[in-house]
N, C-alpha and C positions, 0 to 999 in steps of 0.2 A: 467349412466349405467342402463340397464333394464333386468329383468330377469323374466321368466315366468315358471310356474310348472303347469303341468296338472295331476290332482289327482283323483283317482277313488272313487266311492261311495263304501260303505261297509254295509254288514249285520251282526249284531253282535248277540252274545248269542247262536244262532242255537240250541234252546232247552235247554238243561241243562248246557251250557258252560256260565253261567251268568257272565258277566263283564271280561271274560278271552278269549273268542273265537270269531273270526269274519273272514269274507271272503270278498275279493275285488270284486267289480262288474263293468262292462263296462259302467258306466254312470259317467261323469266327470264335475269337476269344474276346471277352470283355473284361477290361481292367478298370477297377474303380478305386480312386485314391481319396482319402479323407483325412484332413488335418483334425486329429482329435484335440479335444478342449483340455484334457486333463495333462498338466506338465508331469514329465517323468514316466510317462507310460511306454515310451520307447516306440519300437516297430511292431506292428502286428500284421502278419500276412495270412490270409485264408485262401485256399484253392478249392473251388467248388466245381467238381466235374458234372457233366451232363448225366443223367440218370442211367443212360445205357453204356456209359464209360466205366472202366475198371478203376474205382477209386484208390485201390491199393498202389497203382503205379505212380501216383502223385506223392505218396508218403515219403519218398526219399527226396523231394524238393525242399531246399532249405527254407525255413520259417523265419529267418533272422536277416542280420546284416549281409550274409553271405548270398542271400537270394539275387538272382541276376537282374530282376526288376529293380530291387532296391539299389544295386550298385549303378544302374543306369540313371535313376532318380538322383542319387548321390553326386553323380558326375555332373548332372545338369546344375544342381544347386551350387556346387563347388566353381562352376564356369562362371557364376556371376557373383562369387564371394560369399556365398551363404552355406550353411550347414541345414540339412533336412530336419524339420521339426518332427514332432510326434506324428506318425503316419499309421493309418490303417490301410492295407492294400488288399482288395479282394480280387481273385482272378476267377472268372466264370469260364470253365474251359469246355470248348467243344472240339478243338483241333487235337486229334491224336498226337501224343508225344513220342519222340524217336521214331517217327516214321516218314521223315523227309518231307514234311509238309510245313516247315517253318513255325513250328509252335514256340520255340523259345524267342525267335524274332519277333512274333506277334505281341508277346508280352512285354519285351523291351521297348518296343515302339509304343505299346499302350501306357506304359509306366511313363516314358518320356513326355508323351503328348499331354497326359494328365497333369504331370507335375508342372510342365510348361504353361498350362492353363492356370493352375493354381498360383503361379509366380507372376502371372499377368503377361504371359506370352513374350518373355525376353528373348527367346531363341527363334530364328526363322527356320524355314524348310530345310535348308542346307545345313544349318548348324545341328539341328536335330538328327539329320541323316548321318552326319559325321560322328556324332556321339554313339547313335546306334551301331555304326560300322565299327567304330572302336571297341565297343563291347562284344559284338559278334564275331569280329575278324575280318568280314568282307560284306559287301553291300548287296549281294545277289537276292537274298530274302528281305532284308529290312527295307530296300528301295521300293519293291512292289507293295510291301505292307503299308508303307506311308502314302504312296503315290496312287496305288491301283494300277491295274492294267499290266502290261508287259514292260519291263524297264531293263535298259542296258546300262550298267554303271561300273566305273572304274575309279580305284584310289591310286594316286600318284605317290611316290616315295616320300613326298613332303606332306602327305595327308590330304592333299587337294582333291575333292571328288567332283567327277563329271559324270552326268547321267542325263538320259533321254528316254522318252517313252515311245514304244512302238505300238502300231495300230493292228491289234490281232485280227485275223479275218473271221467276221461272224460265222461263215459257213463252215469253219474248221472246228469239229468237235474235240473237246478234251474229255477223256475218260480216265479218272483216277482210280487206281486199284490199290487198296490199303490192306495188306495182310495182317493177320493177327499175331505178328512177332515184332518185336523191337529191334532196332539197330542204331546204336549211338553214334553221334558224329564223330566221337573221339576214335572209336573203332574203325569207322568208315574211312577216316583220315589215315589211320595208322598203316593201312595196306598200300597207300599211295607211294610211289618212289620220290626220292628228293630230287632227282634228275630224270629226264626223259630223253629219248632218242631225238635228234633234230627232225628227222622226217615225220615224227608223231606231232611235234610242235606245229610243224608246217602244215600237216594234215588238218589239225583243229583250226588253225587260223583261216586256211581256205573254206573250211566247212562252216565256221561262224559267219564269214562273209556271205556264204550262199544262203544260210539261214535267215540273215537280215534282209537280203534281197528278196528272198521267197516270201517273206512275211509282207514286206513293202509292195510287192507286185501280186501278191495272193497266188503265187505260181506253185501249184501243188506237186508239180513234177520235179521241180527244183527242190522243194521242201522235203521230198522223199530221199533224195540224195544228201541234203544238208544236215540231217539229224545225226549223222554218224559221229563217234568220238573215239579217241584213242588216249585221252589224258586220265580218265577216272573209272568209266564203266568196265573196261576189261580187267581191271584190278579189284573192283568191288563185286564182280560177278560171283566169286566163290562165297561171298557173304550173304547172297540172296538166293536161296534155293528156288529153282523154277525160272529164275530170271532169263537164262540162255534159252530155255525152251519156249517161254513166252515171246520173246524177240524173234526166234526162229518161225514160230507159228505165223506171225503176221508179215514176215519179210517180203513175200511175194504176193500179198493181197493188194490189189490195185487201190482200193479205197482207203488202205491204212497208209498214212504218210510216215509213220514212224512210232517206235515204242522206245521210251527212255526211262532212265531211273528219275525219280522225283528227288531233287537234292541229292543227299547222301544215301537214299534209299531207306527202308526196303519197298516203300510204295513205288508203283510204275505208273507211268503217264502215257496212254495211247491216244495219238493224235490221228484224226480220221476225216474224210470228206466224203459225204454221200455213201456212207457204208453202214451196213447193219450193226447198230449199236448193241442189239441183243445177242448177236454172234460174237462181238468182242467180250462181253461179259461171261457168256458161256464157255468160250475158249479159255480165258484166263481162270475162270473158276474151276474148270476141269483139270488144268494143269496143276494148279496148287492143291486142289482137293486130292489129287494122287500122291502128294507128299504130306498129307493130313494137315494142310494149312487152309484155315478159313479166311475169307476175303470179303471186304466191304468195298463194292464197286459202285461209283457214282459218275455219271456224265454230267458236267458242269459247265457253266458259262464263265468267261473271265470276269473277275470282279473289277469293274473299271473306276469305282470311287475310291477305294483305299480306306484308310483309317478314318473314322468319324468321331469327333469328340461332342459330348452332350452333357 
């Protein structure tokens, strides 16, 4: 039996929503799992990048039991008292890796949903999200990858997950700017402080509340204030050349609601309303070209469907 799952990319944090807010985007990885018929063949993992992607960046991905997809699949099997059989896992990759677009979350989700189908769907949505969150460490990317749309999710100390979808305003454009350099999540995490000043924590709590209200009411003016952050972006700025200049360039543009890091970066997300999208592209391109950085810029709609099993 063979099962494939098409999983969208995701952009997490969205400014003040650190580790709890993410939105699905229409760039996809497809994960296919097949139970092989020959006993003793073990695990086979193949990564197949798109023709225009640098295949060499995938060479470092483990092709054995240390692969993050296999670990997620193994956790699902173990949760029902089974061990994985001989499996062939193919990953067709369109989502750029180490760019802050949820590439690892997408393959974790794809592996889990495919394995769940192979097992006869013993795990429900909440159980799958819980396993994916355990593998990834937080739900901000895996939740929109599974559910689609924009998702606010949190995990309590006892492991309990609470999540809800928000209706992203169709008239607000998302322009994703993907530079041609990598930034691993581990490095992006390493620059964050273990403790932050109380006023910064309060600042983010207030702005996340504003952000949710702005989305629910489609209030562009409130959104422009809401997207500010003090918990992660100021610390990661030094890891992303041109980030400060790009954010400053749009700071006083009425039609641009905000410019934020996508996940841990280095990709950036520009949110706009009735603004010249070509101007966004040219502004970002010019700033990064001055630092000899090439960039892939795409204006995308929110992917509302989430992962699809077939």
